[in-house]
C-alpha positions in Angstrom: -54.4 37.3 1.6 -55.8 35.5 4.6 -54.4 38.2 6.9 -55.8 41.0 4.7 -59.2 39.4 5.0 -58.9 39.0 8.8 -57.8 42.6 9.2 -60.4 44.2 6.9 -63.3 41.9 7.0 -63.6 42.0 3.2 -65.1 38.7 2.4 -64.0 38.7 -1.3 -60.3 38.5 -0.4 -59.3 35.0 -1.4 -58.1 32.7 1.4 -57.5 29.4 -0.5 -54.0 29.1 -1.9 -51.2 27.0 -3.2 -47.8 26.6 -1.7 -44.3 25.8 -2.9 -40.9 24.8 -1.7 -37.8 26.5 -3.0 -34.3 25.3 -2.4 -31.1 27.2 -3.0 -27.9 25.5 -4.0 -24.3 26.2 -5.0 -22.3 24.5 -7.7 -18.6 24.8 -8.7 -19.6 26.0 -12.2 -22.4 27.5 -14.2 -25.1 25.2 -15.8 -24.4 26.8 -19.1 -28.0 28.0 -19.8 -27.2 31.7 -19.4 -29.8 33.9 -17.6 -32.7 31.6 -18.5 -35.2 29.9 -16.2 -35.3 26.2 -16.9 -38.8 24.8 -16.9 -39.4 21.1 -16.3 -41.8 20.0 -19.1 -41.7 16.3 -18.2 -42.9 16.4 -14.6 -42.9 18.7 -11.6 -39.9 17.5 -9.6 -38.7 20.3 -9.6 -41.0 22.6 -11.6 -38.3 25.1 -12.4 -34.6 25.9 -11.9 -33.2 29.4 -11.8 -29.5 30.1 -12.4 -29.3 33.3 -10.3 -25.6 33.8 -10.8 -26.0 34.2 -14.5 -27.9 37.4 -13.9 -26.2 38.6 -10.7 -22.8 37.0 -10.1 -22.5 38.8 -6.7 -25.3 36.5 -5.3 -22.9 33.6 -5.0 -19.7 33.0 -3.0 -16.6 33.7 -5.0 -15.9 31.0 -7.6 -19.3 29.4 -7.2 -22.7 29.6 -8.9 -26.1 30.0 -7.1 -29.2 28.4 -8.4 -32.7 27.6 -7.0 -35.2 24.9 -7.7 -38.9 25.2 -6.9 -41.3 22.4 -6.2 -45.0 23.3 -6.5 -47.5 22.4 -3.9 -46.5 21.6 -0.3 -44.1 18.7 -0.7 -43.7 17.0 2.7 -40.4 15.5 1.6 -37.4 16.4 3.7 -34.7 18.8 2.5 -32.3 16.1 1.6 -34.9 14.2 -0.5 -35.8 17.4 -2.4 -32.1 18.2 -3.0 -31.5 14.7 -4.3 -34.5 15.0 -6.7 -33.0 18.3 -7.9 -29.6 16.8 -8.4 -31.1 13.8 -10.3 -33.2 16.2 -12.5 -30.2 18.4 -13.3 -28.1 15.3 -14.1 -30.7 14.1 -16.6 -31.2 17.6 -18.2 -27.5 18.4 -18.4 -25.6 15.0 -18.7 -22.6 16.8 -20.1 -22.3 19.1 -17.1 -20.4 18.4 -13.9 -22.5 18.9 -10.8 -19.4 18.9 -8.6 -19.8 21.0 -5.5 -23.6 20.6 -5.5 -24.5 21.9 -2.0 -27.9 22.8 -0.6 -27.8 26.1 1.2 -31.4 26.8 2.2 -34.9 25.5 2.0 -37.9 27.9 2.0 -41.3 26.4 2.5 -44.1 28.9 1.5 -47.5 27.4 2.4 -49.4 30.2 0.7 -47.5 31.3 -2.4 -50.5 32.1 -4.7 -54.2 32.3 -4.2 -56.3 29.8 -6.1 -57.4 31.1 -9.5 -60.2 29.0 -10.8 -62.1 30.2 -13.9 -64.2 33.3 -13.0 -62.3 34.2 -9.8 -61.0 37.5 -11.1 -64.5 39.0 -11.4 -65.0 38.5 -7.6 -61.8 39.9 -6.3 -62.0 43.0 -4.1 -61.4 46.5 -5.1 -58.8 48.8 -3.5 -61.6 50.8 -1.9 -63.6 47.8 -0.6 -62.6 48.1 3.1 -64.6 50.6 5.2 -62.9 53.8 6.2 -59.5 55.2 5.2 -58.1 51.8 4.3 -57.0 50.6 0.8 -56.3 47.1 -0.3 -53.0 46.6 -2.2 -51.8 43.1 -3.0 -51.9 40.6 -5.8 -55.3 39.3 -4.4 -57.1 42.3 -5.9 -55.9 41.6 -9.4 -54.1 38.3 -10.2 -51.6 36.2 -8.3 -48.3 37.4 -9.6 -45.7 40.1 -9.2 -47.4 42.0 -12.0 -50.7 41.7 -10.2 -49.2 43.0 -7.0 -47.6 46.0 -8.8 -50.9 46.8 -10.7 -52.8 46.6 -7.4 -50.4 48.9 -5.6 -50.8 51.4 -8.4 -54.6 51.1 -8.2 -54.5 51.7 -4.4 -52.2 54.7 -4.7 -54.4 56.2 -7.4 -57.5 55.6 -5.2 -55.9 57.2 -2.2 -54.7 60.2 -4.2 -58.1 60.7 -5.8 -59.9 60.4 -2.4 -57.5 63.0 -0.9 -58.2 65.3 -3.9 -54.5 65.1 -4.9 -55.0 63.3 -8.2 
């Protein structure tokens, strides 16, 4: 969103956001939760764990399982500390499971993962047609901060462009 605001000058594009850190790991075997996202209800270290291999086995190296863990905010902790926190959480959530072969593959730090959404923010978000000229806004920042918001926004922008070109 900050780049969209810079490029278009549309002041209603949100520029305050929240970050996250996602780490990817391999294990020797599945966690045993199937294709379910595991949410941490006790605290936020990590907030969620996703067993990717349960949905798409081809994502992991042969004989291994791939999972990710996401920490909300912008944790300054180093990669090893975050991996240790994930291993500790998994060990407490699944004490009967072996965590052998737990290996951190990658750490992705995303400083602007979602725009802030305080009460009332959605009424002030920009419309697809808000920029001047033949420019249309399409992004979650015109609806709500999610994949669904981004897809809905893309559809809105496409419909606006088609209507303005008399193709709708």
